[in-house]
N, C-alpha and C positions, 0 to 999 in steps of 0.2 A: 281915822277908822271905817272900814268897809261899809257899804251901804248896808249889805244883807246883816251885819252885826249891830249896826245901828237900828234896823228893824226889830231885830230880836230884843235890843234893849228896850225898845219901845212898849214890844210885847208885856216884857216884866214888868214894866212900871204901870201897864195898862190894868193891868189883874192885881196890882198893890203888893207885889213882891220886892224883895230887897235882892235877891238872887233866883237863876232860874237853872234848873239842870236838864239838860237835855240828851234823850237817849235811844231817841228813832233816828234811824239811818239820815233820813230826809233833815231831821232837826239838826242834827249834826253837822252835816254838810252843809247847810246854808248858813249856820252861823259862824263857821271856824274855815269852811274851806277843805275839810279833811273828808276824804271820800273812803265810807268804808266798804271793803269786798262784799259784793252781795250775790256774785253769779251761783255762787257754791253753796250758798247759804250762809248762816254763823259759822264761824269757824271753830273748829274742833279745840283749837289750843288757846280759847278765850275764856276768862273765868266769869265773865259779863259781858253786856254790850257795851261798845265804846261809849264813853260819855264826854259830854262838855259841860263847864261849871260858865255861868255869864252873870256878872252882878250888873245893877240897874245902873253904873257909871261906863261899862264896856270893859271892864277888866273880864279876862276871858282865859280857862285853862284847858286841858285835854288829858284824858287816861284812855291809854290804848294797850295791846298786848304787844311785844314787839315783832310779831310778825307785820305789823302794821306799820314799823318803824319808819319805811322811806318814805309812804303816804302822810304820815304825821309831820314829817319835815318838810313836805311840799305844802301845808297848810298854812292859813293865814295865822295860828296862833303860834304864841314863842314859848309859852309855858306848856310844856307837856311831859308827864307821868307817864313811863313806860314800864310795864313787869313782863316778867317771863312767863310767855304761855308755851312756847317750842322749844324743845331740848331734846337732843338725841342720845345723849351720854348717861341721862339721870331722870328721876322722877321730877314732875313739877306740880305741885299744889295749884291748880288755875287761879278755884277761886279765894284762895288765902293770899294769893300773889295781888289780884285784884282788889281786894278790899285792902289790902295794904296800901297799893298805889293810890287807890280814891281817897283813904286816909291822909296822904302826903299830901294830897293837892288841895283837899278841904283847908288841911293846917296853914300850908303856904299862902293861901288866897285869903284866908280869913273869913270862910263862909259863915254865914249867921243870919241873924235875923229871920222874913219869913221869906221861906224857900217855894217856889212854885216849878212842877214839873209840867210834861208831856202826860196826861192821863192815860193809865194803858200800858205806859214804857217805861215806867220807872222800875229797877230791880230789886226785888223785894230784901235780897242779900245785903243791899247798901242800906236797909231801914232803921239802923243802930249807927251808922256814921252820917248821914245826912237826914234832917228831919223836914219833911215835905209837907207844907200843910194841902191839905187834901181838899181844901175848899177852892184853891187857885190852879185852875188849869189852862197851861199855855197855849194849848192845841188850837182853839178857835181863833185868837188874834194871830196866831201865826199863819194859820193856815189862810187866813184873809190877807195879810200882809204879803204873804209869799204870790198869791194870785197877780199881784201887780210885778212883773218885770223890772229889775234893774236895767240900766244902762249896756252893763257886762253881761247880764243874762241875755238882753236881746241880740246883742252881737254874737254871741255862744248859738242863739238861735237861728240866726241867720245863716251862719256858717254851716250848722248842722242842715237846713234846709237846702243849701248849695252842694252839698256832698251827696244829699238824697237825688237831688236833680240829674248830677253826674251820673250816678247809676242809674237813674232811668233812661237818660240817653243812650247809655253805652247799650242797655238792655233792648231798646226799641231802635237802634241805629240800623240790625240788619231784617228789620221787620217790614213786610209792606207786601201788597196785593203780590199774588200766585205770579212769578214770572216778571215781576218789574225789575228793571235794571237800575233804577234811582233809588238810593237809601236817604233823599233829602227831604221826604215826607212821610215819616213811617205811620205805618195804620195797622190795624186786625183785620181780615177778612172773613165774614162768615158766609160762606157760598149760598146754604139753603138750609130751609127747615128739615129738609129730608135727607141732608149731607151735612150734617153742622161739622164745620173745619175751621181751623185758625192758619191762614196762610200767612209763612214767616220764610222769608228768603235768605237763607242761611249763607254766610261768607263763604265758607267751604264747600256747598253741595247745591246752595241754592236749589234746594229740595222743598216739598210742599208737604208739612207736618199735618198729620190729622189726627183727631181724636174719636174714639169710639164712640158711638151714641150713648146717651145717658139712658139707662133704665129708670122707668116708672114706679112709683109702687105697686102698680098694678100688671108689672110686668113687660108693659109696652115700651119701646123705645121713645123717649122724648123727641118730637118732631116728626116720628112717621104718622103714615094716613091712617084714619082709623073711622069709623062710623061717629065715634064721640066727640071726635076731633073735627070732621068734615064742617 
């Protein structure tokens, strides 16, 4: 069992539940490894949020729209129920299909007993299919457990930091004091208060790029000499 799923199970047990239903983007991704597309906001082809059902022993399942099929196949969950959300040749009842898929997964997994959810994320449209105990909230324990990163997460974070470092090095590479011929020690140069500028030696032109003085709220250029600033 993946360590993140183990921690999710720990949270479910901690609040005294038999099952947990996760409907937040973070919660679903953490427990199952399924990454819900978020760049363009909620999908217009979904009947509701993608949900994960997890029991106190680690059994887990996922419900998602067919437009998330590829992502679901790459997740750590094998019990996935997809429903038709997108179709180009006929009308689709997104909400009805969503509810039917959730009902199938609930029956397949045998969901019962006390069910906990992330407060504020459980969709009301599923209220008659999954009885959530309002006294049980998975959000606090999940937030605390996610704060300590797993070995896999630390590896991913290091790789992200390395990618950022490469980007910064490529950006700073051509930059240096005006007229400098070496790029071994890139720096930014601000010549003076009266003529603020950033010196950057371009690979193509080796030109000095200057920015215009910034205007202060009083209308004076920042860095210019005035009785108030002398």
